[in-house]
Residue frames as qw, qx, qy, qz and C-alpha x, y, z in Angstrom:
[[0.222, 0.099, -0.738, 0.630, 105.29, 106.69, 11.41],
 [0.442, -0.612, -0.605, -0.253, 102.30, 106.06, 13.70],
 [0.114, -0.592, 0.292, -0.742, 101.74, 108.62, 16.42],
 [0.314, -0.152, -0.844, 0.408, 101.62, 107.51, 20.04],
 [0.081, 0.478, 0.493, -0.722, 99.22, 110.39, 20.72],
 [0.193, 0.407, 0.663, 0.597, 96.80, 110.60, 17.81],
 [0.170, -0.037, 0.041, -0.984, 94.90, 113.83, 17.39],
 [0.241, 0.382, 0.823, -0.344, 91.32, 113.45, 18.60],
 [0.057, 0.480, 0.622, 0.616, 88.36, 114.11, 16.33],
 [0.219, -0.323, 0.078, -0.917, 86.03, 116.99, 17.09],
 [0.754, -0.356, -0.360, -0.418, 83.38, 114.49, 18.22],
 [0.756, -0.153, -0.514, 0.376, 85.84, 112.79, 20.62],
 [0.224, 0.172, -0.303, 0.910, 86.86, 116.18, 22.02],
 [0.444, -0.365, -0.112, -0.811, 83.25, 117.25, 22.51],
 [0.814, -0.316, -0.471, -0.126, 82.48, 113.98, 24.32],
 [0.637, -0.085, -0.466, 0.608, 85.43, 114.41, 26.68],
 [0.029, 0.293, -0.136, 0.946, 84.53, 118.05, 27.35],
 [0.577, -0.504, -0.415, -0.491, 81.15, 116.98, 28.74],
 [0.774, -0.470, -0.371, 0.206, 82.88, 115.91, 31.96],
 [0.485, -0.079, -0.153, 0.857, 85.12, 118.99, 32.23],
 [0.028, -0.862, -0.483, 0.151, 82.91, 121.79, 33.51],
 [0.055, -0.920, 0.022, 0.387, 83.62, 125.15, 31.90],
 [0.393, -0.342, 0.618, 0.588, 86.14, 123.90, 29.35],
 [0.642, 0.672, 0.168, -0.330, 85.61, 124.60, 25.65],
 [0.681, 0.016, 0.519, 0.516, 87.23, 123.80, 22.32],
 [0.194, 0.796, -0.030, -0.573, 88.22, 126.51, 19.87],
 [0.788, 0.603, -0.084, -0.093, 89.39, 124.32, 16.98],
 [0.522, 0.582, -0.529, 0.331, 93.00, 124.19, 18.16],
 [0.092, 0.279, -0.711, 0.639, 92.99, 124.25, 21.97],
 [0.479, -0.633, -0.606, -0.053, 90.86, 123.20, 24.88],
 [0.194, 0.349, -0.262, 0.879, 90.61, 126.14, 27.24],
 [0.435, -0.709, -0.554, 0.015, 89.15, 127.47, 30.46],
 [0.078, 0.598, -0.216, 0.768, 89.24, 130.68, 32.46],
 [0.577, -0.453, -0.610, 0.301, 89.49, 130.64, 36.27],
 [0.086, -0.763, 0.064, -0.637, 88.89, 133.46, 38.73],
 [0.609, -0.196, -0.593, 0.488, 90.49, 133.73, 42.17],
 [0.318, -0.846, -0.370, 0.216, 90.06, 136.01, 45.17],
 [0.099, -0.932, 0.197, 0.286, 93.24, 137.95, 44.38],
 [0.504, 0.734, -0.453, -0.051, 96.45, 138.11, 42.36],
 [0.202, -0.536, 0.798, -0.188, 98.49, 136.11, 44.88],
 [0.721, 0.060, 0.637, -0.265, 96.07, 133.18, 44.72],
 [0.754, 0.629, -0.017, -0.191, 96.07, 133.28, 40.90],
 [0.287, 0.723, -0.626, 0.053, 99.88, 133.10, 40.86],
 [0.465, -0.316, 0.789, -0.248, 99.83, 130.21, 43.34],
 [0.827, 0.344, 0.361, -0.258, 97.49, 128.38, 40.95],
 [0.597, 0.737, -0.307, -0.071, 99.88, 129.01, 38.05],
 [0.063, -0.628, 0.760, -0.153, 102.82, 127.72, 40.10],
 [0.647, -0.080, 0.714, -0.255, 100.98, 124.52, 40.96],
 [0.808, 0.545, 0.113, -0.192, 100.03, 124.01, 37.31],
 [0.339, 0.774, -0.535, -0.011, 103.69, 124.47, 36.33],
 [0.354, -0.423, 0.815, -0.175, 104.72, 121.69, 38.71],
 [0.764, 0.227, 0.564, -0.214, 102.15, 119.26, 37.24],
 [0.650, 0.736, -0.093, -0.167, 103.00, 120.30, 33.68],
 [0.099, 0.706, -0.701, 0.012, 106.70, 119.64, 34.27],
 [0.541, -0.194, 0.796, -0.193, 105.91, 116.24, 35.78],
 [0.752, 0.441, 0.467, -0.148, 103.88, 115.36, 32.66],
 [0.349, -0.237, 0.502, 0.755, 106.33, 117.09, 30.29],
 [0.131, 0.588, 0.659, 0.451, 103.30, 118.80, 28.75],
 [0.210, -0.314, -0.252, 0.891, 103.04, 122.58, 29.08],
 [0.193, 0.777, 0.597, 0.048, 99.89, 124.68, 28.60],
 [0.174, 0.458, 0.067, 0.869, 99.66, 128.28, 27.50],
 [0.347, -0.618, -0.586, 0.393, 98.86, 130.32, 30.61],
 [0.100, 0.552, 0.137, 0.816, 97.54, 133.89, 30.62],
 [0.369, -0.513, -0.593, 0.499, 97.15, 135.96, 33.79],
 [0.010, -0.550, -0.104, -0.829, 95.36, 139.25, 34.41],
 [0.346, -0.477, 0.385, -0.710, 95.20, 140.16, 38.11],
 [0.534, -0.171, 0.718, -0.412, 92.95, 137.46, 39.64],
 [0.852, 0.382, 0.116, -0.338, 92.05, 135.70, 36.38],
 [0.285, -0.421, 0.800, 0.318, 93.97, 132.83, 34.79],
 [0.811, 0.420, -0.037, -0.404, 93.19, 131.43, 31.35],
 [0.505, -0.323, 0.775, 0.199, 94.57, 128.04, 30.35],
 [0.743, 0.509, -0.200, -0.386, 94.88, 126.78, 26.77],
 [0.571, -0.346, 0.738, 0.100, 96.08, 123.24, 26.09],
 [0.810, 0.515, -0.139, -0.244, 97.05, 121.55, 22.83],
 [0.810, -0.242, 0.415, 0.335, 99.61, 118.98, 21.73],
 [0.167, 0.806, -0.302, -0.481, 101.95, 120.97, 19.50],
 [0.230, -0.315, 0.856, 0.339, 103.62, 117.89, 17.99],
 [0.295, 0.373, 0.873, 0.109, 100.22, 116.69, 16.75],
 [0.071, -0.074, -0.238, -0.966, 98.94, 120.18, 15.89],
 [0.565, -0.379, -0.410, -0.607, 95.73, 119.46, 17.77],
 [0.575, -0.456, 0.411, -0.540, 94.12, 118.05, 20.88],
 [0.577, 0.147, -0.804, -0.004, 95.11, 114.59, 22.15],
 [0.741, -0.495, -0.454, -0.020, 94.37, 112.48, 25.20],
 [0.571, -0.048, -0.342, 0.745, 97.45, 114.00, 26.85],
 [0.066, -0.373, -0.020, -0.925, 95.67, 117.38, 26.86],
 [0.658, -0.499, -0.304, -0.474, 92.75, 115.92, 28.77],
 [0.763, -0.242, -0.452, 0.394, 95.07, 114.30, 31.32],
 [0.315, 0.089, -0.225, 0.918, 96.56, 117.74, 32.02],
 [0.339, -0.431, -0.199, -0.812, 93.13, 119.40, 32.07],
 [0.754, -0.454, -0.463, -0.106, 91.97, 116.86, 34.70],
 [0.631, -0.174, -0.377, 0.655, 94.99, 117.66, 36.85],
 [0.065, 0.245, -0.023, 0.967, 94.36, 121.40, 36.49],
 [0.545, -0.499, -0.363, -0.568, 90.73, 120.90, 37.51],
 [0.756, -0.388, -0.471, 0.234, 91.86, 119.05, 40.64],
 [0.420, -0.011, -0.238, 0.876, 94.22, 121.88, 41.53],
 [0.178, -0.371, -0.170, -0.896, 91.50, 124.49, 40.95],
 [0.667, -0.511, -0.444, -0.313, 89.00, 122.62, 43.11],
 [0.704, -0.300, -0.426, 0.483, 91.54, 122.24, 45.92],
 [0.278, -0.016, -0.116, 0.953, 92.05, 126.03, 45.78],
 [0.147, 0.592, 0.589, -0.530, 88.35, 126.87, 45.76],
 [0.081, 0.262, -0.397, -0.876, 88.21, 128.15, 42.19]]
């Protein structure tokens, strides 16, 4: 069976990361850490990500510690990073920019 979302090569991932400021690849996930002015703003960011993730039916791992939010994205079905992960990362970047992160 041919996948509709093929896993990207490390080179493809590195190329795509060049346009996503602050994102990195750890071999399994693409990830980024954001810092906000306070806890309330961090939770608002998480809520907005959840809405986008539901709309895309693609859900990141989200970690929160007070005003810091770390996002990790991978495509579990492919056991690696796909184009779908970069679509979600772009949406998260837009949310972060709109919130001044």
